[in-house]
C-alpha positions in Angstrom: 62.6 116.9 -93.0 60.7 120.2 -92.2 61.6 123.5 -93.6 62.6 126.3 -91.2 62.1 129.3 -93.4 60.9 130.4 -96.7 63.2 128.2 -98.6 64.7 125.0 -97.0 68.4 125.0 -96.6 68.6 121.7 -98.7 66.6 123.1 -101.6 68.4 123.8 -104.9 66.5 126.5 -106.7 65.6 125.7 -110.3 68.2 126.8 -112.8 71.2 126.2 -110.6 74.0 124.0 -111.9 73.8 120.4 -110.8 70.0 120.3 -110.8 68.4 117.8 -113.3 64.7 118.8 -113.3 64.2 116.6 -116.4 65.4 113.5 -114.6 63.3 114.4 -111.5 60.1 114.9 -113.5 60.7 111.7 -115.5 61.1 109.7 -112.3 58.0 111.4 -110.8 56.0 110.5 -114.0 57.0 106.8 -113.9 56.4 106.6 -110.2 52.9 108.2 -110.6 52.1 105.9 -113.4 52.8 102.9 -111.3 50.8 104.1 -108.3 47.8 105.3 -110.4 47.7 102.0 -112.3 46.6 100.4 -109.0 43.4 102.5 -109.0 41.7 100.4 -111.6 43.7 97.2 -111.3 41.2 95.5 -109.0 38.1 95.6 -111.3 38.9 92.5 -113.3 40.2 90.7 -110.2 37.1 91.0 -108.1 35.4 87.8 -109.2 38.5 85.7 -108.4 38.9 87.5 -105.0 35.3 86.8 -104.2 35.9 83.1 -104.7 39.4 83.0 -103.0 38.3 85.0 -100.0 34.7 83.8 -99.8 33.3 87.3 -99.8 30.2 88.9 -101.5 30.4 91.3 -104.4 29.3 94.2 -102.2 32.2 93.4 -99.8 34.8 93.0 -102.6 33.8 96.3 -104.1 35.3 98.0 -101.0 38.7 97.2 -102.3 38.0 99.9 -105.0 35.8 102.1 -102.9 38.2 102.3 -100.0 41.0 103.3 -102.4 38.9 106.2 -103.8 37.7 107.2 -100.3 41.3 107.4 -99.0 42.3 109.5 -102.1 39.4 111.9 -101.5 40.4 112.4 -97.8 44.2 112.8 -98.4 44.4 114.8 -101.6 42.9 118.0 -100.2 45.7 118.1 -97.6 48.4 118.0 -100.3 48.2 121.8 -100.9 49.4 122.2 -97.3 52.0 119.3 -97.5 53.6 120.6 -100.7 54.0 124.1 -99.2 55.3 122.8 -95.8 57.7 119.9 -96.8 60.5 119.5 -99.3 60.1 117.6 -102.5 62.4 114.7 -101.4 60.5 114.2 -98.2 57.1 114.0 -99.9 58.5 111.7 -102.7 59.9 109.2 -100.2 56.8 109.4 -98.1 54.5 108.8 -101.0 56.5 105.9 -102.5 57.1 104.5 -99.0 53.5 104.4 -98.2 52.7 102.9 -101.6 55.4 100.2 -101.2 54.3 99.3 -97.7 50.6 99.0 -98.7 51.6 96.9 -101.7 53.6 94.5 -99.5 50.8 94.3 -97.0 48.3 93.4 -99.8 50.6 90.9 -101.3 50.9 88.9 -98.0 47.4 89.5 -96.8 45.9 86.4 -95.2 42.3 87.7 -95.6 40.0 90.5 -96.7 40.6 92.8 -93.7 44.4 93.0 -94.2 44.0 93.3 -98.0 41.7 96.2 -97.5 44.2 97.8 -95.1 46.9 97.4 -97.8 44.8 99.2 -100.3 44.2 102.1 -97.9 47.9 102.5 -97.3 48.6 102.3 -101.1 46.0 105.0 -101.7 47.6 107.3 -99.2 50.9 107.3 -101.2 49.0 107.7 -104.5 47.1 110.7 -103.2 50.4 112.5 -102.5 52.2 111.7 -105.7 49.8 113.2 -108.3 49.6 116.8 -106.9 53.3 116.6 -106.2 54.0 115.9 -109.8 51.7 118.7 -111.0 53.3 121.3 -108.7 56.9 120.3 -109.5 56.2 120.7 -113.3 54.6 124.1 -112.8 57.5 125.3 -110.7 60.4 124.2 -112.8 59.1 124.0 -116.5 58.9 127.3 -118.5 55.3 128.2 -119.6 56.2 127.7 -123.3 57.2 124.0 -122.7 54.5 123.0 -120.2 52.2 121.5 -122.9 54.9 118.9 -123.7 55.4 118.1 -120.0 51.7 118.0 -119.2 51.3 115.6 -122.1 53.5 113.2 -120.1 51.4 113.7 -117.0 48.3 113.0 -119.1 49.7 109.5 -119.8 49.7 109.0 -116.1 46.3 110.5 -115.4 44.4 108.9 -118.3 46.3 105.9 -119.6 47.3 104.2 -116.3 43.6 103.7 -115.2 42.8 102.6 -118.8 45.4 99.9 -118.9 44.8 98.8 -115.3 42.2 96.2 -116.3 44.5 94.9 -119.1 47.5 94.5 -116.8 45.4 92.6 -114.2 43.8 90.5 -116.8 47.2 89.4 -118.2 48.6 88.7 -114.7 45.5 86.8 -113.5 45.5 84.6 -116.7 48.8 83.1 -115.5 49.2 83.8 -111.8 47.1 84.0 -108.6 45.7 87.4 -107.5 48.6 88.1 -105.1 50.9 88.5 -108.2 49.2 91.8 -109.0 50.9 93.3 -105.9 54.1 91.2 -106.0 55.1 92.5 -109.4 54.7 96.1 -108.2 57.1 95.8 -105.2 60.4 95.6 -107.2 59.2 98.5 -109.5 58.4 100.6 -106.5 61.8 99.8 -104.8 63.7 100.8 -108.0 61.8 104.1 -108.0 62.8 104.7 -104.4 66.5 103.9 -105.2 66.5 106.2 -108.2 64.8 108.8 -106.1 67.6 108.7 -103.6 70.0 109.6 -106.4 68.0 112.0 -108.6 65.2 113.7 -106.6 66.2 117.1 -105.4 64.3 119.8 -103.6 63.3 121.9 -106.7 60.4 123.6 -105.0 60.2 126.3 -102.2 58.7 125.6 -98.9 57.6 127.7 -96.0 55.9 127.5 -92.6 52.1 127.3 -92.9 49.5 126.3 -90.4 47.2 123.3 -90.8 43.5 124.1 -90.0 42.3 120.8 -88.4 38.6 121.8 -88.9 39.1 122.2 -92.6 40.7 118.7 -92.8 37.8 117.2 -90.9 35.2 119.0 -93.1 37.0 118.0 -96.3 37.2 114.3 -95.2 33.4 114.3 -94.5 32.6 116.2 -97.7 34.7 114.4 -100.3 34.6 111.1 -98.5 30.9 111.3 -98.1 30.2 112.2 -101.7 32.5 109.5 -103.1 31.1 106.9 -100.7 27.6 107.8 -101.7 28.3 107.8 -105.4 30.1 104.5 -105.1 27.2 103.0 -103.3 24.7 103.8 -106.0 25.5 100.8 -108.1 25.4 98.5 -105.0 22.0 100.0 -104.0 20.6 99.3 -107.4 21.5 95.7 -106.8 20.1 95.7 -103.3 23.5 95.5 -101.5 24.0 99.0 -100.2 25.7 99.1 -96.7 23.6 102.2 -95.8 20.9 104.1 -97.7 22.7 106.1 -100.4 21.1 109.4 -99.4 22.8 109.4 -96.0 26.4 109.8 -97.1 25.4 112.1 -100.0 23.5 114.4 -97.6 26.4 114.3 -95.1 28.9 115.0 -97.9 26.9 117.9 -99.4 26.4 119.6 -95.9 30.1 119.1 -95.1 31.1 120.5 -98.5 29.0 123.6 -98.0 30.6 124.1 -94.5 34.0 123.4 -96.0 33.5 126.0 -98.7 32.4 128.6 -96.2 35.4 127.8 -94.0 37.8 128.2 -96.9 36.3 131.5 -98.0 36.7 132.8 -94.4 40.3 131.6 -94.2 41.2 132.7 -97.8 43.2 135.7 -96.6 45.2 133.7 -94.0 47.8 131.0 -94.1 45.5 128.5 -92.5 43.4 128.0 -95.7 43.5 124.3 -96.8 42.3 124.8 -100.4 42.4 128.3 -101.6 39.2 128.8 -103.6 40.6 131.9 -105.2 41.6 129.6 -108.1 38.0 129.7 -109.3 38.3 133.5 -109.8 40.3 132.6 -112.9 37.8 131.8 -115.6 40.3 129.8 -117.6 40.8 127.5 -114.6 37.1 127.1 -113.9 36.1 126.2 -117.5 39.0 123.8 -117.9 38.2 122.0 -114.6 34.6 121.6 -115.6 35.6 119.9 -118.8 38.2 117.8 -117.0 35.5 116.6 -114.7 33.3 115.6 -117.6 36.1 113.9 -119.5 37.2 111.9 -116.4 33.5 111.0 -115.7 33.3 109.7 -119.2 36.6 107.8 -119.1 35.7 106.0 -115.8 32.2 105.3 -116.9 33.4 103.6 -120.1 36.0 101.7 -118.1 33.3 100.2 -116.0 30.7 99.6 -118.7 32.8 98.1 -121.5 34.1 95.1 -119.4 30.5 94.4 -118.3 29.4 94.6 -121.9 32.2 92.4 -123.3 31.9 89.7 -120.6 28.1 89.7 -119.8 26.8 90.5 -123.3 29.4 89.3 -125.8 30.5 86.4 -123.5 34.3 87.2 -123.5 36.7 86.0 -120.8 38.8 88.2 -118.5 42.0 88.1 -120.6 40.3 88.9 -124.0 38.4 91.8 -122.3 41.6 93.3 -120.9 43.3 93.0 -124.3 40.4 94.6 -126.1 40.7 97.7 -123.9 44.5 97.9 -124.5 44.6 99.5 -128.0 42.6 102.5 -126.8 44.8 102.9 -123.7 47.9 102.7 -125.8 46.6 105.2 -128.3 45.9 107.7 -125.6 49.4 107.2 -124.3 51.0 107.7 -127.7 49.0 110.8 -128.4 49.6 112.5 -125.1 53.1 113.9 -125.9 52.0 114.7 -129.4 49.1 116.7 -128.2 51.4 118.4 -125.6 53.6 119.6 -128.4 50.7 120.8 -130.4 49.4 122.7 -127.3 52.7 124.6 -127.1 52.3 125.7 -130.7 48.6 126.3 -131.1 47.1 126.6 -127.6 44.1 124.9 -126.1 40.9 125.6 -128.1 42.1 124.3 -131.5 42.7 120.9 -129.8 39.9 120.7 -127.1 37.1 121.5 -129.5 37.9 118.9 -132.1 38.6 116.4 -129.3 35.2 117.1 -127.8 33.6 116.5 -131.2 35.5 113.2 -131.7 34.6 112.0 -128.2 30.9 112.8 -128.8 30.9 110.8 -132.1 32.5 107.8 -130.2 29.8 108.0 -127.5 27.1 108.0 -130.1 28.8 105.0 -131.6 28.7 103.3 -128.2 25.0 104.1 -128.0 24.4 101.6 -130.9 25.9 98.6 -129.0 23.7 95.5 -128.9 24.0 91.8 -128.3 25.1 91.3 -132.0 27.7 94.1 -132.3 30.9 93.0 -133.9 34.0 93.0 -131.6 36.0 95.0 -134.2 33.4 97.8 -134.0 33.7 98.0 -130.2 37.6 98.2 -130.4 37.4 100.9 -133.1 34.9 103.1 -131.2 36.9 102.7 -128.0 40.0 103.9 -130.0 38.1 106.9 -131.4 36.9 107.9 -127.8 40.5 107.5 -126.6 41.7 109.8 -129.4 39.1 112.4 -128.5 39.9 112.3 -124.8 43.7 112.5 -125.6 43.1 115.8 -127.3 41.2 117.1 -124.3 43.2 116.0 -121.2 46.6 117.7 -121.8 45.3 121.1 -123.0 42.7 121.2 -120.3 45.0 120.4 -117.4 47.7 122.7 -118.8 45.2 125.5 -119.3 43.7 125.1 -115.8 46.9 125.0 -113.9 49.0 127.3 -116.1 46.4 130.1 -115.7 47.2 130.4 -112.0 49.8 132.6 -110.3 52.7 130.6 -108.8 51.4 131.1 -105.3 48.3 129.1 -106.1 50.0 126.2 -107.8 49.8 123.8 -104.8 46.1 124.7 -104.2 45.2 124.3 -107.9 47.0 120.9 -108.2 45.2 119.7 -105.1 41.8 120.8 -106.4 42.3 119.3 -109.9 43.3 116.0 -108.3 40.4 116.0 -105.9 37.8 116.8 -108.6 39.3 114.0 -110.8 38.6 111.5 -108.0 35.1 112.8 -107.6 34.6 112.6 -111.4 35.9 109.0 -111.4 33.4 108.0 -108.7 30.7 109.9 -110.3 31.3 108.3 -113.7 31.2 104.8 -112.3 28.1 105.5 -110.3 26.1 107.4 -113.0 26.9 104.9 -115.7 26.2 101.8 -113.6 22.9 103.4 -112.3 21.8 104.2 -115.9 22.7 100.7 -117.0 20.8 99.1 -114.1 17.7 101.2 -114.7 17.8 100.4 -118.4 18.3 96.7 -117.9 15.5 96.6 -115.3 13.1 98.3 -117.7 14.0 95.9 -120.5 13.7 92.8 -118.2 10.3 94.0 -117.2 9.3 94.1 -120.8 10.2 90.4 -121.2 13.8 90.7 -122.5 16.3 87.9 -121.5 19.2 88.5 -119.3 21.7 89.2 -122.1 19.4 91.4 -124.0 18.4 93.3 -120.9 22.0 94.0 -120.0 22.7 95.2 -123.6 19.7 97.5 -123.3 20.9 98.9 -120.1 24.3 99.6 -121.5 22.7 101.3 -124.5 20.7 103.5 -122.2 23.8 104.6 -120.3 25.7 105.4 -123.5 22.8 107.2 -125.1 22.5 109.6 -122.1 26.2 110.2 -122.1 26.1 110.9 -125.9 23.3 113.4 -125.4 25.3 115.2 -122.6 28.4 115.2 -124.9 26.7 117.8 -127.1 26.8 120.3 -124.2 30.5 119.4 -123.7 31.2 120.4 -127.3 29.5 123.7 -126.7 31.5 124.4 -123.5 34.7 123.5 -125.3 34.3 126.5 -127.5 34.9 128.7 -124.4 38.3 127.1 -123.5 41.2 129.6 -123.6 44.9 129.3 -123.6 46.3 130.7 -120.4 48.8 133.5 -120.2 52.2 132.7 -118.7 51.6 132.1 -115.0 54.2 134.7 -114.0 52.2 137.3 -115.9 48.8 136.4 -114.6 47.3 138.7 -112.0 45.2 136.9 -109.4 44.4 136.8 -105.8 47.3 136.0 -103.6 47.5 132.6 -102.1 47.0 133.8 -98.6 
């Protein structure tokens, strides 16, 4: 359904009787958790898929790469979609696409159809996250946003963290199709509850879509993520094309995209309003979110490799060992949200950055003889530090914007998170590969070489974490969005 004016006739403005924003947000959080979970669920399953479908590792990796690429292409358009279409329409579109993609993947006869299912899944996922952000910002008072953003942090940080655990548990009992089959009834229940609960709590208006901006954003973010995702494959000699080609195309397209958005900034055709970066609180917080997400995804890719290839653990034990940290992050998110409402951002982010840095230095000591208990403990410490960073940073970033910029801020935060995830995977894998190759050249065996490569990756990350601690000192608590003066959205 498309709106025909400033506010759709079916919209029920926040605060009116009969509206249950709490139920709507709760449903959006659960739905978003389910769809985001699928972003990292394939990692543990790739070896089995390679055997079942008779495909190479470089081909199997496309099941994750294509998911990230689709997210990168669709998310920048969500600022337009959220302004143009009602909440109910976007919710059913997102969950419908996700459910359809899940069904296609579950019944896929081969790799091509499975890849198509993942792409359709990602299209729904890309819409859901910015939709959740914008809804919370529009209906939750500023003094309670920390608590609500704590719930969103569970989605953003915990769902990817527990993805490998979920897939490991499922694959230990059932074939790979079960990863998708179990998601279908959950998605259908969410759609059924959405039909009852979801209401049009946000305002819509007619805005134009600039097609050139969409094309440039697809080339920019798609090219960069494809290039970053190919770095690991290139290190192993399996890159589809030279890594520099998509990176250069992405960089040039990104420059053109930025110029285009700046020129359209005063009009309704702007796709992503870059005026959000004129708010220093938003800019600093987004930089730290990028670093935190880069670290999270880098650890999520390296730890399973370390546990399986160095310590010799199986798929299920590996998934279970990552579970305590993911659960801890989930348990801490609402607590940190409440603390943010009381004390603001800096008293939480700065200690969180210090704790995360200590954990990364702990990971830098990993070797072929490290006790498993130490690995679990350090992972929990890292999860604790990141938990104290995610909620305050996202709340500070988005809460510092005027209401007119909420859709654009949400889309930008979601986009950079995807870029950070791809960058974390690429950078950590590349550092590991270089370190392992150097150790192997010095005569180390395969296990010791891999351990050395993982040490190299974590050592570099630990060094960079010191800069994060310094930057965390500049985080500020935003004023209430209604009181912030900023550039108009259009």
